[in-house]
N, C-alpha and C positions, 0 to 999 in steps of 0.2 A: 303605419306608414313606413316605407323604407326607400332609400335613395341609392342610385348606382350611377357610375360614369362621371366622376368629378375630376375635371382637368385642372392642371396647375396654372398659375398666372392670372392676372385680372384681364378679362375681355373688355372690349370697348362697348359691346352691346350684349345684353342678356335677352333672349327671345323666349317668352313663356307661351306654351301651347297646352291648354287644357284638353284632355281627350276623354270622350265617353262614347263607346260603341261606334267608333269611326274607322273600323278596320278597312273598309273598301276605299276610303279617301286618304288614309294616312301615307301610303307610299308616295303619292304625288306631292303631298304637303312636305314630307321630310326631304324628298329629293330636291325640291325648290329651295329649301333652306340650306342644304349642304352645298348647293351651287352658288351661294351668295359670294359676290366679289369681295365683300368685306370679310377677310379671313378671321379677324379677331372677334368672333362671336361665340357664345355658348347657347345651346338650344335646350331649354328645360321643358320636358314633356311631363305633364302631371296626369297620370292615368287615374281617373276619378271612378274607380270601381267598375270599369267596363266589363260587360258580360259576354262580349264577342272575342275575337282574336286580337284585339288592339294591343294587349300586353305583350304578346308574342312578337308582333311586328316591331314594337318599340325596342324590345330586347335584342332582336336581330340587328337592327340599325345601330343600337348603342355599341355593339361589339365591333362595328365597322369604323366608327369615328369617335375619337375622344372628346369632341366638342358636345356630344349628346349626353345629357343628364336625364335620367328617368326616375320619377317619383311615383310610387304606387300608394294609393290611399283608398279607404272605403268611400263609397259614393256619398258626396256631400254637396254637390252642385258646382256650377262654374265659378262662382265667387270664391268658394273655399279652395278650388283648384288653383285659381290665379293667385290667391294669397299664399298658398304653399310655394308657388313658383317665386313670388316676391321674396319670401323668407330665404330661399336658396340662391337668389340671383346675386352675382358679384360684379356685374358690369357697371360701367360708368353711366350707361343709359339702359333703359328697359323698353322693349317693344313686345307686342302681343300678336299672335296669329291663332286663328281657330283651326281645328284639325281638318275640317272639310274645305278649307281655302288653300291658297298657295300664293307665293311671292315671286315677283320678277327678280332676276339675279342681282340687279343693282339696288334693290329696294333699301336695305338697311345701310348700305354704303352711302346712298344718296341722302338719307335722313341724318345719318351720323355726321356727314360732312357739313351739313347745314346747321348743326347744333353746337358749333364751337363757342358761341357766346349766348346761347339760348337754353332754357330749361325744358322747353317743349317744342316739338316740330310737328306740324300738321301736313298731310298730303291728301290727295284724292284717292279714290279706289275705283276698281273696275268690277261692275256687277255682271254676273253670268247666270242667266236663267233661260230655260227653254231654247238653248243653243244660240242665244244672242248676247252680245256684250254691250254695255253702256258705261260711260265714264261719268263719275259723280265727283263734284268738288263742293267744299263748304262755302259759306257766304263771306268768308274773310278775305281781305286784300292779300295778294300773293307777292312774295319776293321782298317784303319790307319787314324789318325787325320791329316787333310790337313790344313796347315797354310795359312795365307792370301796371301803370295807370290805364293804358289802353286795354290790356287784357281784362282788367276788372270792369271798366266802364262799357266796353263794346263786345268783348268775347264771352265773358261770363253770363251776361243776360241771355245770350243765344241758347244756352243750355237750360235756362229756366223756361224759355218760351217754346222750345222745339226739341224733338228727338233726333233731328236730322244729322247731327254731328256727334252723337253719343258714343259711337264705337271707339274702342281703344286700339283697334287693329291697324289703323292707318296713321299711327302717331308714334312719337318717341318721347320718353320721359326721363329727366335726369334723376338717377337713383338717390342722390344725396337729398333731394327735396322729399322724396317718398320716405326715406329713413328718418330725416330730421323731424317730420311731423306725423310719423306713424300712420301714413296713409294706406288704406286697404280697400278692398271691395266689400260693401255691406252685404251680409248674408241674411238679413231679416226683412229685406224689401221685396215686394212682389214683382216690381218692374223698374227698369232704369238704373241698375247698379253701375253700368258703365258711365252713365251721365253723372251720377253722384261722385264717382271717382274723379272724373274730369273737373267737376265743379270745385271739389276740395283741392285738387292740384293747382288750379288756377288761382286760388286764394293765396298761394305761396310762391308761384312762379315769378321770376324777376324779368323774364323776357321770353318771347316766342316768335316763331315764324311759320308762315303757311306757304308751302311750295306749289308752284304750278306744275305738278307732277303727280302721276298715279301709277303705282307699281304693286298695289295689293289687289289680289283677285278674290272677290267674294262670290261664293257659289250658293244659290238658293236651293236648298235641299228639301226633302219631304218633311223635315222637322222645322222648316222656316215658318215665320209667323203666319203668313197668308195661307199656309197649307195645314195649320194646326187649329184653325178657328172652330173646328168641331169639338175639340177637347180642352181648349183654354179659353176662359172668359176674359178677353182682353179689356173689355169695358169695365168690368169689376176691378181689374188691376189699375186701370187708368183713374178710376174714381178714387181708389185708395191713395194713389200718388197725389191727386189733387187735394185731398183732405189732409195729407200728412205734412209735417213741417220739414224744413231743411236743416242740415247740420249747422251748428253754432258758428263755425268759421265762415260758412257761406253767407249766413245772415249778416254777419259783421262786415263782410266785404261788399254788400249790396246796398244800393240806394233803396230804402224801404218803400218809398212812394211808387217805385217802378215794379215792385214785386208782385202785387196782386193782379195788375193788368197782364203781366207776363204769364202768370200761372193760369189765368182765365183763358188767354189765347191758346196755350198749350192744351188745356182740357178740351176745349171745343174742337180744335183742329185734330186732336187725337181721336175724338168721337167720329169726326168726318172720315178720317183714315180707316177706322174700324168698319164703318159702313161700306166704304169702298172695298175693303178686304173681304167682307162677308158676301158682297154681291159679285165678287170676282168669279169668273168662270172656273178658276183653278181651285176654288174652295170646295172641299169634298163633302158637302152637305146638300140636302134637297132644298128646293126653292121655298117650300112651306116652312122648313126650319129657319132659313135665312129671314123670311118674312116675320116669323114670330120673334126672333131675336132682335131684329131692328125695331119692331113695334115696342117691345119691352124697354129697349134702350131709350127710345123717344119719350116714353112715359115716365122716365126717371126724373123726379122733381128737381134734383140739383142741376141736372143738365138743362132742363127747361128754364130755370132761373138764370143759369149762366148764358144761355143762348140770347136772352133778352139784353143782357148787359154787353155781350159780345157784339151784337148788332149795332147798338148805340156807340160803343167804343171804336168800332172799325168801319163805320158807315162810309166814310170818305175813301177808304183804301180798298174796299171790296170790289172785285170785278163782277161781271154779270153772272158767271157760273157760280161763284161763291154766294152771291145774293140769292140765287135760286135754291141752292142747297140749304141755306139758313131758313128760307121761307118754307120749304117742304118739311124741314125739321120742326119748325114752330107749329106747322099745321098737323104734325104727327102723321105724316103720310109715307108709309113704307113703299107703296106702289110708286108714288111720285119720285122718291129717291132712287128706286130701282131703275125707272125709265131714264132719269137724268144721268146716273152713273153708267148705265149701259151705253147711252149716247156718247158720253165722254170717252169710255173705253174704246168704242168703235172708231171715234175720230183719232185717238192717239195711235191705234194700230194702223189706221190708214195713212 
């Protein structure tokens, strides 16, 4: 591993960008960062053993701006790349960007301005897929400072129950908290490393705020989850997450009576999301492959046992569509689920 482009003085924000074979997207990402209205930033690009021209792109930009730091390492995965960035970061706060995404000019200035008495700042993001943009916000109240008790009682459980807020790319984290508690991205988990980092950070954060603002642009690429279902068994990974334990500091911060119902909800809802993804028109596999995969998923005994408990636990909260999904899953009907998801997709597009 070697590092180049280290500027002097402590920046307000260190932005960490892991890079792997992102040559075609890198210029737009880098240009958006260099255009940030908050000048006191450093941009740490970690080239994780790219085999394309990413390294050359990074070195060309590094020579143009002293705020750019480039770390080259052998391929070890996104968690390793982010951890290398954390080790090099000198900013008061840390943010993350993926190399195929980009940021609005005011993004890090807006987040940093809101972080004066907070350890973590949340914002929305803008998804870009198939030429269309959609704005997404988390389930948290906006514009109100959340103290430590609120973060533990109401925000932390969201990460146990859902993957919807996992991304670290639309957030800002106080570096002092990361350093004091040796927080890092786990390299041995199959899925959800962002979520585990967020959970552990929330165990120590003293306050946070969620902004009614979105300035991070997420691009769905050919490597995105819904387009890689032919090569990645997401249900096997979800099953592994469901059966695995949580870090000790997370367990200590949680109400233990709430833990199992939250994990159950996440497991079943993740299975539903995977079925939707496999039956999506953009999934590059044949219908027969989709059918066989969903049939095998529905025959998994742990999911069948979880479905029964999920139905009882959420009977009063489920809407008509979710009830029908659970019914077809309990009946082990891939065809029924295909028809139901196709109808839902058609209605959403309409």
